N, C-alpha and C positions, 0 to 999 in steps of 0.2 A: 529502375530509375526513370523518371519522367523525361521525355524528350523536350529540350528547351525550344525546339522549333515548333512544338505544338502548344506553346504557352498561350494562354487565353488572356488578352489584355483586360478583360472584365474582372479577372481575379485580382490584379494588382494594377491600379491606375493612379500613379502618384501625381499625374498632372491635374487630376480632378480632386485630389485630396480625400478620396473615399477609401474605406477599408476594403479588404479582400472580401469578395462575395461568399467565400467559404466561411460560413459562420460555424463556430465550434460548438453549437448546441447551447442548452441552458447554462446560465452563468453560475447557478448554485451547484455546490459540490454534490449535494444530494441528488439533484437532477441528472448530472452527468455521471454519477457513480452507480446508477441502477444497472444491475447485471441481469440479463435475460438467461435464466438457467434452462438447460436442455435435458437435464436428467434429475432423478430423484435426489441425488446427493446435493447438487447445487441448489435445488429448491429448498432443501432442508436448511442449508447454511444460510441462505438469504432470509428465510423465515425466522430463524432463531437469532442470527446476527450476533452482536456483542452483548455480553452480560456485564458490562463494566459497572462498577459502583458509581452512582451519581456523585459528582464532586462539585465544589464551588467553582464558579467561573474564574479562569486564570486572570491574574492581573496583567494589565497591559505593560509590556516592556518599554522602558524609557526610550523615546525617539533619539536617534543620533544620525550624524552625517559624517562620513569619511571621504575626504577629498584627496585623490591621488593625482599628482602631476608627473607626466612622462615627457621625455625628449628623446626622439629617435629610438623609442622602445625601452629606454632606460628610466628607472625611477628617479625622479628629481626631488620629491618631497611628498609627505603625507601628513595630514592633520585631521583630527576628529573633533567636531564641535557639536554643541547642543542645538535644539530647534530655535532657540532665541537669536542665535547669530548665524543661522544657516543661510539666510538670504544674502548677507554680505559675503560669506564664504563661497556661495555659488556664483555670485556676480564676479568675484575676483578670479575664480577658476575659469569662467567663460571668457573673461578678458585675456587670461593667460593663453588659452587655447586659440583664440582668434588672432594672436600676434604672429604665429608661425605655423605653417601647415605641418611641420615636423613634430609639433607638440600635440599632446593628447591628454585628456582629463577623464578620470573615472570618478563618478559620484555614487557612493554606496550609501543608500538610505536604509535605516533600520526602523521599521514601523513608523513611517512619516506621518505627520499631521496633515490634514487637508490643506492648510495654508501653504505648506511646503510644495504640495502638488500644484496648487494654483500659481505659485511662483514659477515653476517650470512651464506651466501653460502660457504665462505671459512672456517668458523669456524666449520660448521657441514657437509661439503662436500655434499651440497644439490644437488638433481637431477636437470639437466638443465630445464626440463619441469616444475618442481616445482618452480624454480626461475622465469621462464617466467610468471607463474600464479601470483606470488607475486608482480611482477612488473606491471601487468595489472589488473586494477579494472574492475568492471562491469560484474562479474560472478554470476551465480546463486548458491544458497547453495549446497554444496557437501562435501564429505569426501573421501580422498584418503590416501594410505599408500605408503611411499617410504622408503624401508629398515626399520630402526627403527624410522622414522619420521612420525608422524600423521599430516595430513594437513586437516583443516576444513575451509570452507567458510560459513559464517552466516551473516544475515542481521538483524540489530536491528532497530526497529521502535520507533519513538517518535512522539507524537501529539502536534502540535503547535496551541493552541486555538485561538490566535489572528488572524491568517489567515486561520484557519480551514484546516490545511494541515498536512499530515502524512509524516514526513521526515524519510527516510530510510538510514541507515549508514552501509556500507559494512565492515566486519571484516574478516581478515585472521588469523587463529590460527595454530601455530606450536608447537608440543610437541616432545621433544627429551630427552629421559632419564628423569632426574628430572629438566628440564628447559622447560618453556612454554613461547612462544613469541606471544603476541597479537598485531596485526597490524591493525590500523584503516586506511582504504584506503581513505575514503572521508567523508565529512559531519562532524557533531558535535553531539555526543551522550553523554550528561552529565551523564547518568546512568552508563556508563562504564568508562568514563574518570576518575572517582574516583575509581581507581583500587583496593583500599582497600576493596571494597565491596566483591571482590572475596575471601578475606581472613577472612571473618567473621566466617565461620564454621571451626574451627581449627581441630575438630575431623574428618571431611571429608578430609581436606587437608593432613592429615597424610597418606592418602592412595596413594599419589603420583600425578604425572602430569595429569593423566587422571581425577582426581578429579577436577582439575582446569578447564579442558575442559567442564566437566559436569556442573560445577558451572556457567560457562559462558553461556552455552546453557540454563540453568535455568533462568538466567537474561534476555536472549533474549525472552524466552517464556513469562516471567512475563511482559515484555514490550509490547508484543502483546496483552495480556489480558487488560492492562491498556489502550492501544489505542482503543481496542474494546469498552470499557466502554465509552470513550469519543465520539466515533462514534455513539454509541447508543443514547447518548444525542442529537447529531445533527439530527439523524433520527427522534426522537420525535418532535424536533422543525420543521423539514421539513413537517412532517405530519400535524401539526397545520397550517403551511403556505399554504399547498395544499388546505385544506378545507376552509381556510380564503380567498382563491382566490388571493393570492399575485402573481403578474405577474413575480417577480424575482425568484420564487422558482425553475423554470425549470433549470436554469443554476446551481443553487446550487445542484440540484439532480445530474446533470452530473458530477460536481466536486467531490461530495462525492462518487459517484459510481466509479470514477477513483481512488480515494484514497483507496477504499475497494479492488479494483483489485490489486493495488500496494502491499497492505498488504497480499493479498492472494498469490501473486507471491513470497513473502518472507517466508510465514509460511508453505505452502504445501510442497515445496521441502525440508524443514528442516526435515519433517517426514522421508524422504529417508535417510538423514544423520543419524538419530537415528536408523533406521533399519540396516544400514551398521555397525554402532558401535555394535549393538546387535549381528550381524552375526559373529563378531570376538571375542565374549566372550570366547568361548571354545578354540579357537586357541591361544589366547593371555592370557588365564588364568585370566580373569578379576575377581576381588574380588566380593564376594556376596554383600557386602555393596554398591559397585559401581553399580552393576547390579540393585539393588533395587532403588538406587537414579536415575539412568537413566530411569527406568521404570516410576518413579514418574514424571520426566520431560516429558516423552512421553505421559502420561495421560493428563497432562496440555496442551500439544500441540494439542492433539486430541480434547480436549474441545475447544481450541481456533479456530482450523480449522472448527469445526462444527458451531461455532458462526459466523465465517467469511462467511461461505456459507449461513447461515440463514440471515445474514445482507445483503448480496448481493441479495439474493432472495427477501427480504423485500423491498429493494430499487427498484428492478425491478417492483414489484407490485405497489409501490408508483408512479413510473413513469407512469405505465398504468392508475392508478386512476387519476393522474393529467391530462393525455391526454384526458381521458373521460370527466373530469370536464371542461377542456378547450373547448372541442368540444360542450358540452352542453351549455356553456356560449356563444359560437359563434352562436349556433343555436337560442338561445334566442335573441341575437342581430339581427340576420338575420330576425327573425319573426317581430321584431319591425320595422326594416328598411323596410321590405316588406309591413307591415301594413301602415306605413306613406306614402310609395310610392303609395299605392292603394288609400289612402285618398286624396292625392294630384292629382292623375290621374283623378278622376271623375270631379272636377271643371275644370281641364285642357281640358278635352274632350268637356265639355259644352261650355267653352270659345272659343275653336277652331272651333266648329261648327258655332257658331254665329259670329265668326270673319272672315268668308270666304267672306263676302261682296257681296253675290248674291243679285240680285234685287228682285227676287221672293222667299221669305222664309216665313214660318208661323210665325206670330207675329213679323215680322221684323220691321214694322212701328207701332206696338202697343205701346201705351204710357206707359204701365206698364211692357213692355218687359224687360227693363234693370233691375229694382228691382226684377222682377220675376227670371231672370237668376241668379242674385246674391243669391237670396233666395234658388234657386235650387242647386247652388254650395255648399252653407253652409249646406243645408239639406242632400245632398248626403255624404258630409264629416262626418257629425255627425252620420248618420246611419251606415256608414262603421266603424266608431270608436266604436260604441256600439257593432257591430257584432264582431269585433276583440277583444274587451275587454271581451266579454262573452266567447270567445275561449282562453282567457289568452295569447293573442298575444301582448297586450299593457300593 
């Protein structure tokens, strides 16, 4: 854990309204998702990648806004509206939150339109860099502060058993005073679409907007652990396929390895987010109850990251074992092919010699020459077969 006393003001300077100097790298998912392989197996996985069948671009999911009103941590009301009336709903929610410090509002956006983001920009006077981040998806998990606005990027993972795929959904979180905005940038994550899950712990939500952020991060980490359990089942099935000699298992190994990498790219950067939140405990006077809660989330994430690394290492070992078994089966096949080729070669040599049609050859005009040649061909084949059988080549 980073010592708060060593906190660098250049990292988080809310007075100047500038983002944290720790930039999280390229914003594109492809740029942030490049894995530097250190062994032959990982290089092979990265080169081959996925062999998914190209499909049509998914249709955009209809935009929606869910407004949750809370009083002293208790749910007071929930409404879901479309983008055409979201401005009025947000204005009403902000007015509700401003009337009493004990009140809190959670705004849950699903695939919002740029106009809805611009409305938040005008309502909260958001920094232009922050607005740009909100309008652009494909960012790695990170945490930044702009004046009194906390901005968090997190990715929630869900496992789809029918296609054995890990679907990652990107979320942007904004906390401003006693209002929290949760923005789903893409994908479909039922675990959070039911925003009421964030309001289950009323005692925690009494502690303010930070409690909502921490609750959301807890849901994200719980999702990682659930996905890891499902991936563990797939790994056990793949192990059985490998030792059963299923020829289709190689592609399944590649696919599952890519899914593990996707999950790793979501979970490992989230640890940096938690570190940045802990670094601001002293400066922003975070309550002890929230500190303990975030520490619990961090412990769960650490366990998830360890399991992800173990799972990826295990898949690498399975790939190596599969390669060895495939090579062994190929060697066995080559032994059989070579043995039968040798068995067929001996009669061919005998037939070729006596088929050269020279006038002067031993036993060329012998009456028993033909049956003797056939018998010699059969005998040579049987002798070679017995020799190869004894050497376990046949």
